[in-house]
C-alpha positions in Angstrom: -20.8 -13.0 -4.3 -23.0 -9.9 -4.6 -21.9 -6.3 -4.0 -23.5 -6.5 -0.5 -21.5 -9.5 0.6 -18.7 -8.9 3.1 -15.2 -9.7 2.2 -13.4 -11.6 5.0 -9.8 -12.6 4.7 -7.6 -14.1 7.4 -3.9 -13.2 7.9 -2.0 -14.2 4.8 -5.1 -14.7 2.7 -5.5 -12.9 -0.7 -3.8 -12.9 -4.0 0.0 -12.6 -3.7 2.2 -10.5 -6.0 6.0 -10.3 -5.8 7.6 -7.1 -7.1 11.0 -6.9 -8.9 12.1 -4.9 -5.9 11.8 -7.7 -3.4 8.4 -6.8 -1.9 5.6 -9.2 -1.4 2.1 -7.8 -1.7 -1.0 -9.6 -0.4 -4.1 -8.0 -1.9 -7.0 -7.7 0.4 -9.4 -5.8 -1.9 -8.9 -4.1 -5.2 -10.6 -1.0 -6.6 -12.9 -3.2 -8.8 -14.6 -4.6 -5.6 -15.0 -1.1 -4.0 -16.3 0.8 -7.0 -12.9 2.6 -7.4 -13.2 4.1 -3.9 -10.1 2.4 -2.5 -7.9 -0.7 -2.4 -5.9 -2.3 0.4 -2.9 -4.6 0.4 -0.4 -5.7 2.9 3.2 -5.1 1.8 6.1 -7.1 3.3 9.3 -5.3 2.4 12.7 -6.8 3.3 15.6 -4.5 3.9 16.6 -2.7 0.7 13.2 -3.1 -0.9 11.8 0.0 -2.6 9.1 1.4 -4.8 9.8 3.5 -7.8 8.5 7.1 -7.2 5.2 7.5 -8.9 1.9 9.5 -8.8 -1.8 8.5 -8.8 -4.0 11.1 -10.4 -7.3 9.5 -9.2 -6.2 7.9 -5.9 -5.0 9.0 -2.5 -2.5 6.4 -1.1 -2.0 5.7 2.6 0.6 3.7 4.4 0.7 2.4 8.0 3.8 0.7 9.3 2.9 -2.4 11.3 6.4 -3.5 12.1 9.9 -2.4 11.5 11.1 0.8 9.7 11.0 2.3 6.3 11.6 5.5 4.5 8.9 7.3 2.5 9.4 10.0 -0.2 6.3 12.2 -0.4 6.7 15.2 -2.8 10.0 16.8 -1.8 10.1 15.4 1.7 11.7 12.2 3.0 10.1 10.8 6.1 11.4 8.1 8.3 8.6 5.7 9.4 8.8 3.3 12.3 6.2 1.0 13.8 2.9 2.9 14.1 3.8 5.7 11.6 0.9 6.7 9.2 1.7 8.5 5.9 -0.8 9.8 3.4 0.2 10.7 -0.2 -2.5 13.1 -1.7 -3.7 12.7 -5.3 -1.1 13.6 -7.9 1.8 13.7 -5.3 5.0 12.0 -6.2 5.7 9.2 -3.6 7.7 6.1 -3.2 
């Protein structure tokens, strides 16, 4: 595969990672394949799953709720997200 080749993944395809918090992540593309510009993964989070609040100093992180509901912590705000909600965590902003 060269840098000019498209990456095409069907639903459910991509490396799978299970977190200790109960989430399943299906990686679509990592930063190495995009020259550090972005990465994309699909996260399947059962009720009660969570992410430890953290920051990225070089990355902006975006979330889009495809189905269901979840709660986001972005800086000092807590945001309820339902289907169709988009949330963006700017660089160096605590989020989870």
